[in-house]
C-alpha positions as CSV (number, residue, x, y, z in Angstrom):
1,X,22.3,18.3,-27.4
2,X,21.2,19.1,-30.9
3,X,17.8,18.2,-32.3
4,X,19.3,15.6,-34.6
5,X,20.7,13.6,-31.7
6,X,17.8,14.0,-29.3
7,X,16.3,10.6,-30.0
8,X,19.5,8.6,-30.4
9,X,19.1,6.9,-27.1
10,X,15.4,6.0,-27.7
11,X,13.8,3.2,-29.5
12,X,11.3,4.5,-32.0
13,X,8.3,2.2,-32.7
14,X,5.9,2.9,-35.5
15,X,2.2,3.0,-34.6
16,X,0.7,0.5,-35.7
17,X,3.6,-1.9,-36.0
18,X,4.2,-5.5,-36.7
19,X,7.7,-6.8,-36.3
20,X,9.1,-3.3,-35.9
21,X,7.7,-2.1,-39.2
22,X,4.9,0.3,-39.9
23,X,1.7,-1.6,-40.4
24,X,-0.6,1.2,-41.5
25,X,-3.4,3.1,-39.7
26,X,-5.7,1.3,-37.4
27,X,-9.1,0.2,-38.7
28,X,-11.0,1.9,-35.8
29,X,-10.7,3.4,-32.4
30,X,-10.8,0.0,-30.6
31,X,-7.8,-1.3,-32.7
32,X,-5.9,2.0,-32.0
33,X,-6.5,1.8,-28.2
34,X,-5.6,-2.0,-28.1
35,X,-2.4,-1.3,-29.9
36,X,-1.6,1.7,-27.7
37,X,-2.1,-0.5,-24.6
38,X,-0.1,-3.4,-26.1
39,X,2.8,-1.1,-26.7
40,X,2.4,0.5,-23.2
41,X,2.5,-3.1,-21.7
42,X,5.6,-3.8,-23.7
43,X,7.4,-0.8,-22.2
44,X,6.6,2.1,-24.5
45,X,7.0,5.3,-22.4
46,X,5.6,7.9,-24.8
47,X,3.5,8.4,-27.9
48,X,4.4,11.3,-30.1
49,X,2.3,12.9,-32.8
50,X,4.2,15.2,-35.2
51,X,2.0,17.9,-36.9
52,X,1.4,15.9,-40.1
53,X,-0.4,13.3,-38.0
54,X,-2.5,15.6,-35.8
55,X,-5.5,14.5,-37.9
56,X,-5.3,11.1,-36.2
57,X,-6.6,12.6,-33.0
58,X,-9.7,14.0,-34.9
59,X,-10.3,10.9,-36.9
60,X,-9.7,8.5,-34.0
61,X,-11.6,10.5,-31.4
62,X,-11.9,7.4,-29.2
63,X,-8.1,7.2,-29.1
64,X,-7.9,10.9,-28.3
65,X,-10.3,10.5,-25.4
66,X,-8.4,7.5,-24.1
67,X,-5.2,9.4,-24.2
68,X,-6.7,12.4,-22.5
69,X,-8.1,10.2,-19.7
70,X,-5.1,7.9,-19.3
71,X,-1.9,9.6,-20.4
72,X,-0.7,13.1,-19.4
73,X,0.1,15.5,-22.2
74,X,3.7,16.3,-21.7
75,X,4.1,18.7,-24.6
76,X,1.6,20.4,-26.9
77,X,2.6,23.0,-29.5
78,X,2.1,23.6,-33.2
79,X,4.6,20.9,-34.1
80,X,4.3,18.1,-31.6
81,X,2.0,16.4,-29.1
82,X,3.7,14.1,-26.6
83,X,1.8,11.9,-24.2
84,X,3.4,10.0,-21.3
85,X,2.5,6.3,-21.1
86,X,4.2,5.3,-17.9
87,X,2.0,5.1,-14.8
């Protein structure tokens, strides 16, 4: 399977989103965590950070800590961070 088809069977949801559209960055850690948990409750199985968005995990340190405590890191390299959201 090529990289260009790797996500064709997945539904991609922007973070933050409203009605399936990107809504912009969260106002604070609490909003980010609430949105993450809302998406998890709605069936999201993973959250993926591509390298241009790695800064989120520095800026939203509460979100980073929440992920580290509640979601296993499935992939970590210089291009991607992938956390599993399923229990």
